N, C-alpha and C positions, 0 to 999 in steps of 0.2 A: 461656501464648498470647502468643505473640511479638506487639511491635511492628508488624510486616510483615504478619501475618497479622488481625489486629486491622483496620489498615488496609483490608487489603480487603473483608474484611466490612463495615464503613463506608461503604465505596464503591458496594457491590452492594446495600446497603440502601434508597441511596436510586433503584435502579432502579423503573420505573413496579410490577409485580410484588412490590416491597418484597425483592427479591434471591430470591425464590423459585426462578427457573429457572437461577441460578448456584448455588444449593446442590444444586438436582436433579442436572444438569451434573458437579458437583464427586462426588458419591455415584458417579455413573455412571461417572470417569473413577476413582476409588478402588477399585469395583469391578472394572473392567477393570483395575487393575494387580495387585489381588489373585489374580484369573486368571489372569494372565500369569506371576504368579512360584509358581501349581500349587495355590493354596487351593484346595479345592471346596467349600468353602460362606461365608455371608456373614452377616449379622446385617443388615437392610434394615429399618428403621421407624423407630418413636420414637413424641411424640406428634403428635399430626394428621395421621400417615402414613395416605395413604388405598390402595385398590389399584391406580388411575389413576396415584399416585408411584412405588410399588413397581413396575409393569409399567415405566415409563418409564425407572427406572432400570436393571432388566434387558435392556431391549431395548439402549438406550445403552449400558451397558457391552458387552454383546456386541459390537455393531457398533467399539467402542471397543479391545477386545482387542487384534487383529494389530497395534495401534501402541502398545500399554501402555507400552512403553520411552521411549518420547518424551513421557510424559505425567509421569511421576515427580518433570522437574526444577519440574514448575508445585508439588509438594509440599515444597519447601525451605524452611520454616520453622523454623532452628535457633534455638537460647538465645544472647544475647550470652555468650561466654567457655563455652559449654557445653563438657562435654568426652565422648568416645566413647570406649567401648575394645572394640576387637575381639580376639579372641581367636584364634591360631591352633590349625587344626585337623590 
């Protein structure tokens, strides 16, 4: 986990709802990005997830899907001195 992401999460947890809304919105954005990339499924859930939370993620994610490309930049948390190798095909 990068310092940038850790700082964001730390700031979110100071909210009145302890960051729950931010986590659900982040999940919805990730859902919309996956849909935009052509994925036909996703794992949504985890410890403490309720039906209402999953429903929110799906509904919000569908709402955000038309602008999924604009959301990608919000998930830029590269490792310091990280290395990425992309092969030409």
